[in-house]
BALUMGU-7065 format. One record per residue (C-alpha): residue number from 0; residue in one letter; x, y, z. Coordinates in nm, 3 decimals. Layout:
+-----+---------+---------+---------+---------+
: num : residuo :      px :      py :      pz :
+-----+---------+---------+---------+---------+
: NUM :       A :       X :       Y :       Z :
...
+-----+---------+---------+---------+---------+
END
This chain:
+-----+---------+---------+---------+---------+
: num : residuo :      px :      py :      pz :
+-----+---------+---------+---------+---------+
:   0 :       X :  -4.342 :  -4.070 :  -0.356 :
:   1 :       X :  -4.041 :  -3.933 :  -0.479 :
:   2 :       X :  -4.252 :  -3.752 :  -0.768 :
:   3 :       X :  -4.430 :  -3.597 :  -0.517 :
:   4 :       X :  -4.161 :  -3.488 :  -0.282 :
:   5 :       X :  -4.004 :  -3.304 :  -0.606 :
:   6 :       X :  -4.370 :  -3.141 :  -0.691 :
:   7 :       X :  -4.370 :  -3.019 :  -0.336 :
:   8 :       X :  -4.030 :  -2.864 :  -0.363 :
:   9 :       X :  -4.084 :  -2.709 :  -0.709 :
:  10 :       X :  -4.384 :  -2.474 :  -0.539 :
:  11 :       X :  -4.336 :  -2.154 :  -0.527 :
:  12 :       X :  -4.324 :  -2.048 :  -0.147 :
:  13 :       X :  -4.563 :  -1.730 :  -0.097 :
:  14 :       X :  -4.513 :  -1.426 :  -0.176 :
:  15 :       X :  -4.542 :  -1.275 :   0.178 :
:  16 :       X :  -4.282 :  -1.560 :   0.262 :
:  17 :       X :  -3.997 :  -1.489 :  -0.020 :
:  18 :       X :  -4.021 :  -1.121 :   0.056 :
:  19 :       X :  -4.010 :  -1.183 :   0.406 :
:  20 :       X :  -4.310 :  -0.997 :   0.470 :
:  21 :       X :  -4.597 :  -1.067 :   0.761 :
:  22 :       X :  -4.947 :  -1.224 :   0.586 :
:  23 :       X :  -5.223 :  -1.016 :   0.567 :
:  24 :       X :  -5.325 :  -0.702 :   0.396 :
:  25 :       X :  -5.353 :  -0.469 :   0.732 :
:  26 :       X :  -5.181 :  -0.069 :   0.762 :
:  27 :       X :  -4.877 :  -0.268 :   0.923 :
:  28 :       X :  -4.796 :  -0.507 :   0.646 :
:  29 :       X :  -4.852 :  -0.279 :   0.353 :
:  30 :       X :  -4.657 :  -0.068 :   0.509 :
:  31 :       X :  -4.345 :  -0.326 :   0.523 :
:  32 :       X :  -4.482 :  -0.393 :   0.205 :
:  33 :       X :  -4.392 :  -0.071 :   0.055 :
:  34 :       X :  -4.075 :  -0.052 :   0.299 :
:  35 :       X :  -3.897 :  -0.368 :   0.215 :
:  36 :       X :  -4.086 :  -0.432 :  -0.138 :
:  37 :       X :  -4.123 :  -0.089 :  -0.316 :
:  38 :       X :  -3.833 :   0.054 :  -0.152 :
:  39 :       X :  -4.026 :   0.385 :  -0.072 :
:  40 :       X :  -3.902 :   0.486 :   0.271 :
:  41 :       X :  -4.104 :   0.804 :   0.302 :
:  42 :       X :  -4.431 :   0.643 :   0.205 :
:  43 :       X :  -4.403 :   0.347 :   0.430 :
:  44 :       X :  -4.336 :   0.640 :   0.737 :
:  45 :       X :  -4.681 :   0.752 :   0.670 :
:  46 :       X :  -4.841 :   0.426 :   0.665 :
:  47 :       X :  -4.664 :   0.370 :   0.959 :
:  48 :       X :  -4.817 :   0.623 :   1.107 :
:  49 :       X :  -5.144 :   0.510 :   0.997 :
:  50 :       X :  -5.077 :   0.134 :   1.140 :
:  51 :       X :  -4.990 :   0.327 :   1.511 :
:  52 :       X :  -5.297 :   0.535 :   1.488 :
:  53 :       X :  -5.529 :   0.235 :   1.363 :
:  54 :       X :  -5.396 :  -0.016 :   1.688 :
:  55 :       X :  -5.243 :  -0.213 :   1.407 :
:  56 :       X :  -4.913 :  -0.420 :   1.554 :
:  57 :       X :  -4.798 :  -0.093 :   1.737 :
:  58 :       X :  -4.523 :  -0.229 :   1.896 :
:  59 :       X :  -4.373 :  -0.311 :   1.557 :
:  60 :       X :  -4.504 :   0.004 :   1.386 :
:  61 :       X :  -4.374 :   0.239 :   1.614 :
:  62 :       X :  -3.992 :   0.079 :   1.620 :
:  63 :       X :  -3.966 :   0.026 :   1.229 :
:  64 :       X :  -4.112 :   0.392 :   1.155 :
:  65 :       X :  -3.840 :   0.496 :   1.408 :
:  66 :       X :  -3.533 :   0.356 :   1.209 :
:  67 :       X :  -3.676 :   0.435 :   0.867 :
:  68 :       X :  -3.703 :   0.778 :   1.044 :
:  69 :       X :  -3.320 :   0.771 :   1.123 :
:  70 :       X :  -3.228 :   0.621 :   0.781 :
:  71 :       X :  -3.408 :   0.961 :   0.638 :
:  72 :       X :  -3.190 :   1.167 :   0.863 :
:  73 :       X :  -3.501 :   1.224 :   1.082 :
:  74 :       X :  -3.368 :   1.090 :   1.405 :
:  75 :       X :  -3.512 :   1.382 :   1.575 :
:  76 :       X :  -3.870 :   1.345 :   1.468 :
:  77 :       X :  -3.820 :   0.964 :   1.528 :
:  78 :       X :  -3.713 :   1.062 :   1.911 :
:  79 :       X :  -4.019 :   1.243 :   1.955 :
:  80 :       X :  -4.265 :   0.999 :   1.795 :
:  81 :       X :  -4.130 :   0.727 :   1.990 :
:  82 :       X :  -4.163 :   0.926 :   2.343 :
:  83 :       X :  -4.533 :   1.032 :   2.255 :
:  84 :       X :  -4.629 :   0.686 :   2.126 :
:  85 :       X :  -4.430 :   0.428 :   2.377 :
:  86 :       X :  -4.703 :   0.475 :   2.582 :
:  87 :       X :  -4.920 :   0.244 :   2.379 :
:  88 :       X :  -4.646 :  -0.063 :   2.337 :
:  89 :       X :  -4.628 :  -0.382 :   2.549 :
:  90 :       X :  -4.441 :  -0.385 :   2.810 :
:  91 :       X :  -4.208 :  -0.652 :   2.641 :
:  92 :       X :  -4.164 :  -0.381 :   2.390 :
:  93 :       X :  -4.011 :  -0.097 :   2.590 :
:  94 :       X :  -3.623 :  -0.265 :   2.588 :
:  95 :       X :  -3.642 :  -0.273 :   2.237 :
:  96 :       X :  -3.749 :   0.091 :   2.205 :
:  97 :       X :  -3.502 :   0.233 :   2.445 :
:  98 :       X :  -3.225 :   0.012 :   2.236 :
:  99 :       X :  -3.346 :   0.228 :   1.922 :
: 100 :       X :  -3.351 :   0.581 :   2.132 :
: 101 :       X :  -2.965 :   0.529 :   2.231 :
: 102 :       X :  -2.915 :   0.493 :   1.823 :
: 103 :       X :  -3.099 :   0.786 :   1.768 :
: 104 :       X :  -2.990 :   1.011 :   2.063 :
: 105 :       X :  -2.640 :   0.926 :   1.918 :
: 106 :       X :  -2.710 :   1.028 :   1.556 :
: 107 :       X :  -2.848 :   1.369 :   1.681 :
: 108 :       X :  -2.555 :   1.415 :   1.926 :
: 109 :       X :  -2.762 :   1.420 :   2.195 :
: 110 :       X :  -2.499 :   1.280 :   2.444 :
: 111 :       X :  -2.645 :   1.359 :   2.796 :
: 112 :       X :  -2.960 :   1.180 :   2.733 :
: 113 :       X :  -2.746 :   0.856 :   2.540 :
: 114 :       X :  -2.545 :   0.850 :   2.878 :
: 115 :       X :  -2.861 :   0.882 :   3.109 :
: 116 :       X :  -3.034 :   0.604 :   2.910 :
: 117 :       X :  -2.734 :   0.384 :   2.906 :
: 118 :       X :  -2.647 :   0.382 :   3.280 :
: 119 :       X :  -3.025 :   0.302 :   3.320 :
: 120 :       X :  -2.983 :   0.017 :   3.110 :
: 121 :       X :  -2.676 :  -0.104 :   3.275 :
: 122 :       X :  -2.843 :  -0.078 :   3.596 :
: 123 :       X :  -3.119 :  -0.340 :   3.480 :
: 124 :       X :  -2.920 :  -0.568 :   3.319 :
: 125 :       X :  -2.706 :  -0.580 :   3.667 :
: 126 :       X :  -3.000 :  -0.620 :   3.843 :
: 127 :       X :  -3.160 :  -0.897 :   3.622 :
: 128 :       X :  -3.479 :  -0.641 :   3.532 :
: 129 :       X :  -3.345 :  -0.639 :   3.168 :
: 130 :       X :  -3.509 :  -0.913 :   2.932 :
: 131 :       X :  -3.761 :  -1.037 :   3.173 :
: 132 :       X :  -3.523 :  -1.059 :   3.456 :
: 133 :       X :  -3.326 :  -1.363 :   3.277 :
: 134 :       X :  -2.949 :  -1.360 :   3.295 :
: 135 :       X :  -2.912 :  -1.477 :   2.936 :
: 136 :       X :  -2.674 :  -1.465 :   2.659 :
: 137 :       X :  -2.850 :  -1.157 :   2.549 :
: 138 :       X :  -2.829 :  -0.975 :   2.858 :
: 139 :       X :  -2.460 :  -1.020 :   2.869 :
: 140 :       X :  -2.397 :  -0.940 :   2.501 :
: 141 :       X :  -2.599 :  -0.604 :   2.550 :
: 142 :       X :  -2.454 :  -0.531 :   2.840 :
: 143 :       X :  -2.075 :  -0.500 :   2.681 :
: 144 :       X :  -2.229 :  -0.319 :   2.390 :
: 145 :       X :  -2.406 :  -0.081 :   2.630 :
: 146 :       X :  -2.090 :   0.010 :   2.839 :
: 147 :       X :  -1.884 :   0.012 :   2.531 :
: 148 :       X :  -2.122 :   0.289 :   2.422 :
: 149 :       X :  -2.090 :   0.462 :   2.779 :
: 150 :       X :  -1.756 :   0.475 :   2.733 :
: 151 :       X :  -1.757 :   0.659 :   2.375 :
: 152 :       X :  -2.012 :   0.900 :   2.516 :
: 153 :       X :  -1.831 :   1.009 :   2.803 :
: 154 :       X :  -1.513 :   1.075 :   2.585 :
: 155 :       X :  -1.716 :   1.275 :   2.320 :
: 156 :       X :  -1.754 :   1.457 :   2.605 :
: 157 :       X :  -1.385 :   1.489 :   2.705 :
: 158 :       X :  -1.481 :   1.346 :   3.052 :
: 159 :       X :  -1.212 :   1.085 :   3.024 :
: 160 :       X :  -1.191 :   0.989 :   3.404 :
: 161 :       X :  -1.504 :   0.881 :   3.376 :
: 162 :       X :  -1.484 :   0.703 :   3.059 :
: 163 :       X :  -1.180 :   0.537 :   3.178 :
: 164 :       X :  -1.370 :   0.372 :   3.481 :
: 165 :       X :  -1.636 :   0.255 :   3.233 :
: 166 :       X :  -1.362 :   0.085 :   3.017 :
: 167 :       X :  -1.140 :  -0.020 :   3.345 :
: 168 :       X :  -1.477 :  -0.197 :   3.433 :
: 169 :       X :  -1.521 :  -0.354 :   3.099 :
: 170 :       X :  -1.177 :  -0.504 :   3.101 :
: 171 :       X :  -1.258 :  -0.625 :   3.434 :
: 172 :       X :  -1.525 :  -0.827 :   3.318 :
: 173 :       X :  -1.482 :  -0.947 :   2.998 :
: 174 :       X :  -1.139 :  -0.793 :   2.830 :
: 175 :       X :  -1.032 :  -0.787 :   2.484 :
: 176 :       X :  -0.816 :  -0.542 :   2.231 :
: 177 :       X :  -1.066 :  -0.293 :   2.098 :
: 178 :       X :  -1.166 :  -0.192 :   2.477 :
: 179 :       X :  -0.805 :  -0.213 :   2.548 :
: 180 :       X :  -0.740 :   0.052 :   2.277 :
: 181 :       X :  -1.017 :   0.262 :   2.399 :
: 182 :       X :  -0.860 :   0.257 :   2.774 :
: 183 :       X :  -0.549 :   0.361 :   2.602 :
: 184 :       X :  -0.705 :   0.661 :   2.453 :
: 185 :       X :  -0.841 :   0.765 :   2.779 :
: 186 :       X :  -0.498 :   0.748 :   2.918 :
: 187 :       X :  -0.313 :   0.950 :   2.687 :
: 188 :       X :  -0.583 :   1.246 :   2.646 :
: 189 :       X :  -0.482 :   1.272 :   3.086 :
: 190 :       X :  -0.142 :   1.241 :   2.988 :
: 191 :       X :  -0.093 :   0.942 :   3.174 :
: 192 :       X :   0.158 :   0.762 :   2.909 :
: 193 :       X :   0.350 :   0.489 :   3.082 :
: 194 :       X :  -0.012 :   0.317 :   3.157 :
: 195 :       X :  -0.125 :   0.419 :   2.835 :
: 196 :       X :   0.154 :   0.228 :   2.680 :
: 197 :       X :   0.141 :  -0.083 :   2.920 :
: 198 :       X :  -0.254 :  -0.129 :   2.825 :
: 199 :       X :  -0.126 :  -0.086 :   2.448 :
: 200 :       X :   0.166 :  -0.343 :   2.503 :
: 201 :       X :  -0.054 :  -0.609 :   2.587 :
: 202 :       X :  -0.242 :  -0.579 :   2.225 :
: 203 :       X :   0.039 :  -0.581 :   2.037 :
: 204 :       X :   0.185 :  -0.870 :   2.250 :
: 205 :       X :  -0.105 :  -1.079 :   2.198 :
: 206 :       X :  -0.196 :  -1.101 :   2.564 :
: 207 :       X :  -0.565 :  -1.001 :   2.543 :
: 208 :       X :  -0.838 :  -1.151 :   2.354 :
: 209 :       X :  -0.940 :  -1.010 :   2.018 :
: 210 :       X :  -0.512 :  -0.921 :   1.990 :
: 211 :       X :  -0.531 :  -1.082 :   1.633 :
: 212 :       X :  -0.788 :  -0.883 :   1.477 :
: 213 :       X :  -0.646 :  -0.668 :   1.212 :
: 214 :       X :  -0.869 :  -0.356 :   1.266 :
: 215 :       X :  -0.771 :  -0.373 :   1.647 :
: 216 :       X :  -0.424 :  -0.449 :   1.611 :
: 217 :       X :  -0.398 :  -0.179 :   1.358 :
: 218 :       X :  -0.550 :   0.060 :   1.600 :
: 219 :       X :  -0.313 :  -0.052 :   1.886 :
: 220 :       X :   0.006 :   0.020 :   1.638 :
: 221 :       X :  -0.149 :   0.397 :   1.568 :
: 222 :       X :  -0.219 :   0.498 :   1.889 :
: 223 :       X :   0.156 :   0.340 :   1.984 :
: 224 :       X :   0.302 :   0.548 :   1.723 :
: 225 :       X :   0.075 :   0.883 :   1.856 :
: 226 :       X :   0.209 :   0.780 :   2.219 :
: 227 :       X :   0.594 :   0.759 :   2.124 :
: 228 :       X :   0.555 :   1.112 :   1.917 :
: 229 :       X :   0.379 :   1.290 :   2.184 :
: 230 :       X :   0.635 :   1.136 :   2.471 :
: 231 :       X :   0.927 :   1.270 :   2.184 :
: 232 :       X :   0.773 :   1.599 :   2.197 :
: 233 :       X :   0.762 :   1.623 :   2.538 :
: 234 :       X :   1.105 :   1.538 :   2.622 :
: 235 :       X :   1.209 :   1.796 :   2.372 :
: 236 :       X :   1.042 :   2.032 :   2.543 :
: 237 :       X :   1.193 :   1.889 :   2.899 :
: 238 :       X :   1.571 :   1.894 :   2.795 :
: 239 :       X :   1.488 :   2.279 :   2.649 :
: 240 :       X :   1.473 :   2.208 :   2.286 :
: 241 :       X :   1.143 :   2.359 :   2.175 :
: 242 :       X :   1.101 :   2.574 :   1.846 :
: 243 :       X :   1.199 :   2.861 :   2.023 :
: 244 :       X :   1.457 :   2.736 :   2.196 :
: 245 :       X :   1.645 :   2.570 :   1.899 :
: 246 :       X :   1.572 :   2.908 :   1.725 :
: 247 :       X :   1.776 :   3.098 :   2.049 :
: 248 :       X :   2.049 :   2.857 :   1.986 :
: 249 :       X :   2.106 :   2.930 :   1.626 :
: 250 :       X :   2.060 :   3.312 :   1.667 :
: 251 :       X :   2.330 :   3.287 :   1.938 :
: 252 :       X :   2.578 :   3.068 :   1.742 :
: 253 :       X :   2.523 :   3.285 :   1.447 :
: 254 :       X :   2.608 :   3.631 :   1.658 :
: 255 :       X :   2.709 :   3.588 :   1.958 :
: 256 :       X :   2.881 :   3.941 :   2.031 :
: 257 :       X :   2.522 :   4.123 :   1.949 :
: 258 :       X :   2.160 :   4.136 :   2.002 :
: 259 :       X :   1.959 :   3.913 :   1.801 :
: 260 :       X :   1.669 :   4.118 :   1.801 :
: 261 :       X :   1.668 :   4.503 :   1.706 :
: 262 :       X :   1.540 :   4.698 :   2.020 :
: 263 :       X :   1.170 :   4.722 :   1.904 :
: 264 :       X :   1.083 :   4.365 :   1.880 :
: 265 :       X :   1.259 :   4.376 :   2.291 :
: 266 :       X :   1.029 :   4.652 :   2.371 :
: 267 :       X :   0.701 :   4.475 :   2.214 :
: 268 :       X :   0.811 :   4.090 :   2.277 :
: 269 :       X :   0.632 :   4.094 :   2.644 :
: 270 :       X :   0.284 :   4.127 :   2.456 :
: 271 :       X :   0.373 :   3.862 :   2.187 :
: 272 :       X :   0.090 :   3.624 :   2.280 :
: 273 :       X :  -0.170 :   3.940 :   2.277 :
: 274 :       X :  -0.065 :   4.001 :   1.915 :
: 275 :       X :  -0.283 :   3.808 :   1.610 :
: 276 :       X :  -0.087 :   3.588 :   1.380 :
+-----+---------+---------+---------+---------+
END
């Protein structure tokens, strides 16, 4: 019996199992073979098209084709393909197609569409409509990811108030160091330096989840340095010690009894801001 078991263990696994391919010889299977084994993405895209047109595993074929197109810098084509053929896909496939679209919109810089879809996804999760209405761990995980993506999308639009609101809500639900850094950046962009400092101190004093993560901690330290430099620059401006002010102070010390500018410069100084550098 033991020899028989050893013999069974020594049997080679089927080719499709080794290469994580679906079994069979359909258009979709051939497309996956070309994608994963032959590693020919352009040929795989053509075969995925054939699978979609043949009605062969359309859910998987459309999603896989869009992913390969994105890898080949054909994200705009991938968006058009999903929007054109998603009506051929099952209801269960729509959420995963939305997730692919979010990444594609981000890659193409189509921020408005990315924001609209992220907000739609978050509403579905909050109303229990996502993932067949089940409040699963996956739904919560996706919710956190979508919130982070939404905040970052608002930052790309320089809509720092909206980004702040997203990150504030995210911190209430599930605080962590990475989102804290993003929140502090939003506050800094609005010149709310004292609030930004308080948020960063939570990370640097290990008062928030993920503070020990090396990447998050390094980012918090960099933001704190940037914050301190910005506040120092503001302090100099408030005290009158700008570069121009220092220049004036030095000139006055060296030549107290005469004007530090020739008359011609006095005449054109009022137009300084309009002069080309």
